[in-house]
Backbone bond lengths (Angstrom), bond angles and torsions (degrees), N, CA, C in turn:
res aa  C-N    CA-C-N  psi(-1)  N-CA   C-N-CA  omega(-1)  CA-C   N-CA-C  phi
1 M - - - 1.454 - - 1.538 109.11 -
2 P 1.336 118.40 125.42 1.467 119.64 -178.64 1.527 111.66 -70.91
3 K 1.342 115.15 152.16 1.461 119.74 174.18 1.519 107.92 -69.29
4 V 1.343 115.26 148.65 1.457 121.04 -179.34 1.519 108.42 -123.69
5 S 1.335 115.38 129.08 1.462 121.93 176.60 1.520 108.98 -122.23
6 A 1.320 114.95 161.75 1.466 121.25 176.79 1.514 108.29 -140.51
7 G 1.333 115.88 144.44 1.451 119.30 -177.91 1.512 113.32 -153.25
8 L 1.332 113.72 171.01 1.459 121.49 -179.95 1.517 110.31 -122.99
9 L 1.313 115.86 139.90 1.450 123.51 176.52 1.527 107.85 -111.05
10 M 1.339 116.20 104.63 1.464 120.24 177.19 1.532 108.02 -79.07
11 Y 1.329 115.63 138.21 1.457 119.47 175.55 1.522 109.22 -133.33
12 R 1.332 114.20 157.22 1.461 120.57 174.42 1.520 107.46 -138.85
13 V 1.332 115.58 155.36 1.460 121.36 179.81 1.520 107.84 -110.52
14 R 1.328 115.24 125.22 1.467 123.30 178.52 1.518 107.17 -119.83
15 G 1.344 116.70 100.54 1.460 120.29 -174.59 1.508 108.79 65.95
16 S 1.317 117.11 -119.45 1.469 120.96 178.03 1.526 111.79 -101.16
17 K 1.318 117.42 5.51 1.470 121.97 -176.79 1.524 111.53 -103.69
18 V 1.321 115.21 140.05 1.461 121.94 173.92 1.525 107.43 -101.08
19 E 1.335 116.25 133.11 1.454 122.32 175.48 1.518 108.36 -119.42
20 V 1.322 116.80 144.68 1.458 121.77 179.97 1.522 109.62 -120.46
21 L 1.327 115.43 148.25 1.453 121.89 179.23 1.524 109.15 -93.66
22 L 1.320 115.88 119.88 1.462 121.73 175.93 1.516 109.25 -117.12
23 V 1.324 115.82 158.23 1.463 121.15 179.33 1.527 109.75 -120.76
24 H 1.322 114.11 152.22 1.461 121.76 177.75 1.520 107.25 -110.79
25 S 1.316 116.87 126.40 1.465 121.00 -177.81 1.518 111.02 -65.14
26 G 1.329 114.69 140.16 1.454 120.60 176.37 1.517 110.54 -83.89
27 G 1.310 114.93 175.09 1.454 120.58 178.05 1.511 112.29 99.74
28 P 1.306 115.92 166.37 1.462 121.07 -172.67 1.527 115.15 -68.40
29 F 1.321 118.78 -30.31 1.463 120.47 -177.92 1.524 111.62 -63.87
30 W 1.332 117.58 -39.77 1.466 122.56 -174.56 1.526 113.20 -93.41
31 K 1.329 117.18 -6.04 1.472 122.13 -171.00 1.527 114.61 -48.01
32 N 1.312 118.42 -47.76 1.459 121.30 -175.18 1.524 113.38 -105.53
33 K 1.313 116.86 18.59 1.458 120.81 179.36 1.533 108.64 -104.64
34 D 1.343 116.17 143.46 1.462 119.67 179.95 1.536 110.43 -134.31
35 D 1.328 118.03 -83.62 1.463 119.17 -179.71 1.523 109.93 -58.24
36 G 1.334 115.48 130.77 1.454 121.26 -179.45 1.512 114.44 79.17
37 A 1.344 116.72 9.89 1.471 120.21 -176.14 1.528 113.42 -118.23
38 W 1.311 118.81 -6.82 1.461 122.04 -179.70 1.529 109.24 -85.98
39 S 1.321 116.50 162.83 1.460 121.51 -173.74 1.523 110.16 -147.16
40 I 1.326 115.22 166.57 1.460 118.59 165.32 1.529 105.79 -76.40
41 P 1.329 119.40 151.80 1.473 119.94 173.44 1.525 108.66 -64.32
42 K 1.333 116.18 120.27 1.460 120.30 -174.94 1.516 109.85 -155.82
43 G 1.321 115.13 168.39 1.447 119.51 176.63 1.507 110.60 -170.71
44 E 1.336 114.56 175.22 1.454 120.61 -176.14 1.528 112.11 -66.97
45 V 1.315 113.77 145.31 1.455 122.33 177.87 1.527 107.70 -89.05
46 A 1.328 116.29 127.18 1.465 120.49 178.01 1.527 109.95 -73.28
47 E 1.310 115.64 153.76 1.463 120.36 179.38 1.529 109.59 -57.43
48 G 1.330 116.21 128.53 1.455 122.00 179.16 1.525 114.59 82.18
49 E 1.325 117.64 -4.32 1.477 121.50 -178.74 1.525 109.64 -83.46
50 L 1.311 117.55 139.35 1.461 121.60 175.46 1.522 108.97 -70.17
51 L 1.320 116.64 143.35 1.463 121.22 -177.62 1.528 112.49 -56.65
52 E 1.339 116.90 -47.16 1.479 119.84 -179.83 1.516 111.32 -63.09
53 D 1.321 117.42 -39.11 1.472 120.24 178.33 1.521 110.76 -63.37
54 A 1.328 117.00 -41.12 1.463 120.88 178.57 1.524 110.39 -64.23
55 A 1.330 116.40 -41.50 1.467 120.38 179.87 1.533 110.53 -61.50
56 R 1.316 117.28 -44.41 1.477 120.87 178.97 1.534 110.43 -65.58
57 R 1.326 117.37 -42.71 1.468 121.36 -179.71 1.519 110.53 -61.72
58 E 1.323 116.61 -47.36 1.464 120.97 -178.56 1.520 111.74 -63.35
59 F 1.321 117.58 -39.73 1.461 121.12 178.01 1.527 109.59 -58.74
60 E 1.322 115.42 -46.47 1.467 119.67 -179.09 1.535 111.41 -66.83
61 E 1.328 117.63 -41.05 1.467 120.47 179.38 1.523 112.09 -64.65
62 E 1.327 116.91 -40.23 1.454 120.14 -174.81 1.521 113.69 -81.91
63 L 1.336 117.36 -23.71 1.460 119.77 -176.26 1.526 114.25 -118.70
64 G 1.330 116.78 -17.26 1.460 119.06 -175.57 1.510 112.06 75.26
65 L 1.321 117.32 18.24 1.467 123.54 -179.26 1.518 109.29 -121.69
66 R 1.319 116.42 136.30 1.462 120.15 177.49 1.526 108.73 -89.12
67 P 1.338 117.51 118.75 1.465 119.95 179.34 1.527 110.60 -73.49
68 S 1.321 115.81 145.41 1.459 119.46 177.66 1.523 109.01 -143.44
69 G 1.293 115.12 161.82 1.450 119.95 177.97 1.516 112.51 102.86
70 A 1.317 113.47 174.73 1.463 121.06 -178.54 1.520 110.65 -70.89
71 L 1.318 115.04 144.01 1.453 120.78 179.56 1.528 110.68 -103.18
72 I 1.337 114.99 142.09 1.455 122.55 175.78 1.520 107.06 -106.31
73 G 1.312 117.57 119.02 1.456 120.67 -179.68 1.517 112.23 -66.93
74 L 1.338 116.07 132.90 1.469 121.81 178.83 1.525 111.63 -117.04
75 S 1.325 117.19 11.62 1.462 124.18 178.80 1.527 110.60 66.46
76 S 1.329 117.66 -145.69 1.460 120.87 -175.74 1.519 110.19 -139.41
77 V 1.331 114.93 163.91 1.463 122.73 173.68 1.526 107.05 -135.18
78 T 1.314 115.70 160.41 1.454 121.09 173.62 1.520 107.61 -113.38
79 Q 1.318 116.46 121.75 1.457 121.48 -179.88 1.524 110.23 -80.67
80 K 1.336 116.33 167.85 1.464 122.73 -178.29 1.528 112.25 -53.53
81 S 1.326 116.09 -34.73 1.468 121.47 -178.98 1.526 112.57 -71.89
82 G 1.343 117.14 -11.55 1.452 121.70 -175.81 1.524 112.44 97.89
83 K 1.344 116.35 -9.87 1.469 120.26 178.83 1.526 109.70 -64.87
84 V 1.324 116.43 134.76 1.456 122.68 176.60 1.527 107.64 -97.26
85 V 1.334 116.04 125.95 1.462 121.69 -178.95 1.525 108.88 -115.15
86 H 1.334 115.99 122.87 1.465 123.00 175.34 1.520 107.49 -100.06
87 A 1.336 117.14 141.12 1.466 118.60 -176.54 1.523 112.21 -141.67
88 W 1.329 112.77 153.72 1.454 123.58 173.84 1.518 106.99 -134.50
89 A 1.316 116.15 154.82 1.462 121.25 175.99 1.518 108.63 -115.43
90 F 1.323 115.62 154.63 1.459 120.75 172.86 1.515 108.40 -151.06
91 E 1.326 115.22 151.06 1.458 120.33 178.84 1.518 109.76 -84.02
92 G 1.318 115.43 133.65 1.454 120.40 179.75 1.518 109.88 -170.88
93 D 1.306 115.08 -178.38 1.461 120.42 178.72 1.519 108.54 -152.06
94 C 1.300 116.25 154.58 1.451 121.56 178.22 1.519 108.75 -164.60
95 D 1.312 115.24 171.72 1.456 121.33 172.15 1.528 106.12 -95.32
96 P 1.331 119.03 105.46 1.460 119.97 -175.94 1.529 113.89 -64.65
97 T 1.314 117.61 -18.07 1.467 119.34 178.40 1.523 111.92 -78.90
98 A 1.325 117.14 -8.78 1.466 121.26 -177.07 1.527 113.16 -103.18
99 I 1.344 117.96 14.28 1.466 119.43 -178.22 1.527 110.75 -66.60
100 R 1.329 114.65 153.11 1.469 122.39 175.81 1.522 107.01 -131.70
101 S 1.317 115.86 104.96 1.459 120.99 -175.78 1.522 111.66 -95.05
102 N 1.333 114.79 153.51 1.462 119.68 169.55 1.530 108.15 -69.83
103 T 1.318 117.84 174.28 1.465 121.19 -175.96 1.525 110.98 -126.46
104 F 1.324 115.69 167.54 1.457 122.46 173.08 1.523 107.69 -139.31
105 T 1.324 115.91 156.04 1.455 121.81 -179.01 1.519 109.49 -120.61
106 I 1.343 115.35 132.32 1.470 121.19 177.10 1.524 109.12 -138.50
107 E 1.312 114.92 163.03 1.456 119.83 173.60 1.531 107.48 -74.38
108 W 1.344 115.39 120.04 1.461 119.16 -179.64 1.512 110.20 -146.85
109 P 1.302 118.16 132.00 1.457 127.44 -8.18 1.532 111.72 -63.79
110 P 1.338 116.31 160.88 1.467 119.88 -179.23 1.532 111.54 -54.41
111 K 1.311 114.63 141.24 1.474 123.80 177.58 1.527 113.30 62.47
112 S 1.343 116.55 18.73 1.465 120.16 179.91 1.523 111.97 -90.31
113 G 1.341 115.72 -17.94 1.450 119.66 -175.30 1.525 112.52 78.64
114 K 1.317 116.62 -0.02 1.475 122.31 -177.89 1.533 109.19 -100.70
115 M 1.329 116.55 128.01 1.466 121.39 179.66 1.531 109.48 -95.98
116 E 1.319 115.75 133.53 1.470 122.20 178.82 1.530 108.89 -123.48
117 T 1.311 115.71 146.41 1.459 121.87 177.88 1.524 109.33 -108.91
118 F 1.333 115.64 134.87 1.460 122.58 -177.99 1.527 109.07 -131.82
119 P 1.341 117.50 152.10 1.468 119.10 172.75 1.528 109.24 -71.68
120 E 1.312 116.96 143.86 1.461 120.23 177.47 1.531 109.92 -63.78
121 V 1.333 115.75 -36.09 1.463 122.81 176.25 1.512 107.09 -124.03
122 D 1.344 117.29 124.45 1.459 118.21 -178.95 1.519 113.36 -95.88
123 R 1.338 116.97 -16.31 1.459 119.80 174.05 1.525 110.12 -164.81
124 A 1.323 114.03 161.18 1.462 121.91 177.50 1.520 107.25 -137.90
125 A 1.323 115.84 154.35 1.465 119.50 179.21 1.519 109.53 -158.67
126 F 1.332 114.36 151.15 1.460 120.35 171.08 1.518 107.97 -88.66
127 F 1.334 115.46 137.68 1.448 122.04 177.31 1.526 109.34 -131.48
128 A 1.347 116.83 144.49 1.453 120.39 167.85 1.530 106.61 -60.18
129 V 1.314 117.18 150.21 1.468 120.69 -174.12 1.529 111.46 -56.15
130 A 1.331 118.83 -41.00 1.472 120.71 -179.53 1.529 110.74 -61.82
131 T 1.313 118.17 -41.97 1.459 121.73 178.19 1.522 110.33 -70.16
132 A 1.321 116.53 -39.11 1.469 120.96 179.10 1.527 110.82 -58.69
133 R 1.326 117.67 -34.70 1.470 120.80 178.73 1.530 111.03 -61.45
134 E 1.331 117.55 -31.51 1.465 121.46 177.68 1.529 111.02 -78.19
135 K 1.329 116.88 -33.80 1.461 121.82 -174.28 1.523 113.70 -82.02
136 I 1.326 117.14 -34.77 1.460 121.51 -170.31 1.536 112.06 -75.05
137 I 1.317 115.88 151.24 1.465 121.39 172.17 1.527 106.80 -53.42
138 P 1.327 118.81 127.10 1.466 120.78 -173.10 1.525 115.59 -49.32
139 A 1.307 118.31 -38.81 1.473 120.39 -178.11 1.528 112.06 -65.79
140 Q 1.353 117.48 -21.53 1.462 120.25 -179.18 1.539 112.62 -91.47
141 A 1.327 118.37 -6.58 1.467 121.56 -179.39 1.533 113.27 -56.00
142 P 1.339 119.73 -34.17 1.469 118.27 177.90 1.536 113.30 -57.27
143 F 1.316 118.26 -27.45 1.469 119.71 176.87 1.528 110.44 -60.98
144 L 1.327 117.08 -39.00 1.465 121.19 179.42 1.527 110.46 -65.76
145 D 1.332 115.70 -43.78 1.464 120.21 179.31 1.526 111.19 -64.02
146 R 1.328 116.61 -41.89 1.469 120.53 -179.98 1.519 111.07 -65.84
147 L 1.331 117.36 -38.62 1.466 120.31 176.77 1.518 110.11 -64.32
148 A 1.333 117.12 -45.96 1.473 120.88 179.16 1.531 110.62 -58.26
149 T 1.317 116.92 -41.85 1.459 120.99 178.59 1.523 110.47 -63.42
150 R 1.318 116.71 -46.44 1.470 120.91 -179.29 1.524 111.81 -62.45
151 L 1.343 116.61 -35.49 1.465 120.64 -178.81 1.538 112.15 -87.71
152 G 1.328 116.45 -8.25 1.447 120.56 -178.72 1.526 113.28 69.71
153 T 1.339 115.80 33.77 1.468 120.26 -176.80 1.521 112.53 -116.44
154 Q 1.299 117.54 23.61 1.474 120.80 -177.48 1.458 108.22 -50.10
């Protein structure tokens, strides 16, 4: 059974341009990766949890911001790992430099016996949709296209 995640894509309109908020995963694996390494704020759906509820919870956990407003369904994608990601978009704004992410602990360096704590998200930023297509994990790019279609900004 594939893992299932749910997430939210916040967007804002600046003049005639749409910008989307993406997050960069924290921790040593993602530290020096940029293009193709950003994501929508998302996470695993708990057993019995509604997809939309999980998406809202994960957004708040990863950014420290409570999402509000109507959601636009963006359907789902399957990532290379087989994980299925469901997403919704909503209009909003925030200061991406002020995010407060939850943390995780792993053995680092591997086999060192030393435990290190890292933020789940180490940074967030708004990107124009064209730039976001370069930054986002390739499997999640359809979310950007679906949002553009829904907003009529192709």
